[in-house]
C-alpha positions as a printed Julia matrix, in Angstrom:
140×3 Matrix{Float64}:
   0.0    0.0    0.0
   1.43   3.34  -1.05
   1.63   6.24   1.32
   1.07   9.76   0.17
   0.49  13.2    1.61
  -3.06  12.33   2.69
  -1.86   9.26   4.61
   0.91  11.29   6.25
  -1.59  13.94   7.35
  -3.88  11.28   8.84
  -0.9    9.73  10.62
   0.16  13.06  12.12
  -3.42  13.69  13.26
  -3.42  10.3   15.0
  -0.11  11.1   16.76
  -1.45  14.51  17.83
  -4.6   12.86  19.19
  -2.55  10.36  21.21
  -0.24  13.13  22.39
  -3.04  15.4   23.61
  -4.8   12.41  25.12
  -1.8   11.82  27.37
  -1.59  15.53  28.19
  -5.27  15.51  29.19
  -4.88  12.26  31.13
  -2.02  13.55  33.27
  -3.47  17.05  33.72
  -6.8   15.61  34.87
  -4.98  13.09  37.08
  -3.3   16.02  38.74
  -6.68  17.58  39.5
  -7.99  14.29  40.93
  -4.99  13.96  43.25
  -5.33  17.58  44.31
  -8.99  16.98  45.19
  -8.19  13.77  47.11
  -5.33  15.47  48.97
  -7.67  18.18  50.18
 -10.93  16.26  50.6
 -10.2   12.63  51.37
  -6.6   11.46  51.67
  -7.7    8.24  53.39
  -9.01   7.1   50.0
  -5.38   6.2   49.2
  -5.1    3.67  52.05
  -6.09   0.51  50.07
  -4.16   1.5   46.93
  -1.27  -0.91  47.54
  -3.3   -3.8   48.97
  -2.65  -5.95  45.89
   0.98  -4.89  45.45
   3.2   -7.44  43.74
   5.91  -7.14  46.39
   5.76  -6.7   50.16
   8.19  -3.79  49.99
   5.74  -1.87  47.77
   2.89  -2.43  50.24
   5.06  -1.64  53.26
   6.49   1.46  51.62
   3.04   2.69  50.7
   1.65   2.19  54.19
   4.71   3.45  56.07
   5.74   6.35  53.82
   2.81   7.55  51.72
   0.09   6.93  54.29
   2.15   8.58  57.06
   1.4   11.94  55.36
  -1.16  11.17  52.64
  -2.15  14.78  51.96
   1.45  15.83  51.42
   2.25  12.86  49.18
  -0.99  13.29  47.22
  -0.08  16.93  46.58
   3.36  15.84  45.41
   1.73  13.22  43.18
  -0.57  15.92  41.77
   2.46  18.11  41.09
   4.3   15.23  39.42
   1.38  14.5   37.11
   1.07  18.18  36.23
   4.81  18.32  35.5
   4.44  15.3   33.2
   1.59  17.03  31.35
   3.7   20.18  30.96
   6.71  18.16  29.83
   4.57  16.47  27.19
   3.79  19.92  25.8
   7.18  21.61  26.23
   9.6   18.66  25.92
   7.7   15.68  24.49
  10.69  13.33  24.52
  11.24  13.78  28.25
   7.48  13.78  28.82
   7.03  10.4   27.16
   9.9    8.93  29.15
   8.12  10.13  32.29
   4.81   8.66  31.08
   6.45   5.29  30.49
   8.27   5.34  33.86
   5.04   6.35  35.63
   3.12   3.43  34.15
   5.91   0.92  34.81
   5.99   2.03  38.45
   2.2    1.83  38.68
   2.38  -1.82  37.61
   4.11  -2.63  40.91
   0.81  -2.01  42.69
  -0.86  -5.15  41.43
  -2.08  -7.13  38.47
  -5.26  -5.07  38.24
  -3.21  -2.02  37.32
  -1.8   -3.96  34.41
  -5.25  -3.78  32.81
  -4.73  -0.03  32.54
  -0.95   0.13  32.1
  -0.48  -2.36  29.26
  -2.87  -0.53  26.9
  -1.47   2.85  28.03
   2.08   1.66  27.31
   0.9    0.26  23.96
   0.2    3.88  23.0
   2.95   5.61  24.99
   5.89   3.58  23.69
   5.13   4.09  19.98
   4.35   7.76  20.69
   7.73   8.09  22.4
   9.44   6.45  19.43
   7.6    8.87  17.14
   8.69  11.82  19.32
  12.31  10.67  19.27
  12.28  10.19  15.5
  10.6   13.53  14.92
  12.0   16.99  15.2
  13.41  18.37  18.44
  10.92  21.24  18.19
   8.31  20.7   20.96
   5.67  22.43  18.86
   5.97  19.67  16.24
   3.96  17.37  18.49
   1.16  19.88  18.92
């Protein structure tokens, strides 16, 4: 099948859609964590119950849950930073997206149901960003 200008335009539109989808996902995740930090930090308590390793569960309970509002605010900030990086420095942003999802997988098999499909989009998008221009506006 031959590719032409129309196919290339459709491809770039698909990459832009994926890109802005991740921006929206992380920006909205930041808002959710901000809300939980202020309104109900105890909602985080069972998050690590199905962790794949005891050290993940123990770390969550002993570190995160010791000051859940503080950690939730830091998590909100981290997700907002990832969203901003995706806009300003897409290559670094996609590396952060991939690292975030790989870390999330440590919290249990159920998270894999979200992370595997997310990584199936994030990894090719990262490859596309690395093959593309260094201009951050090229991904917008």
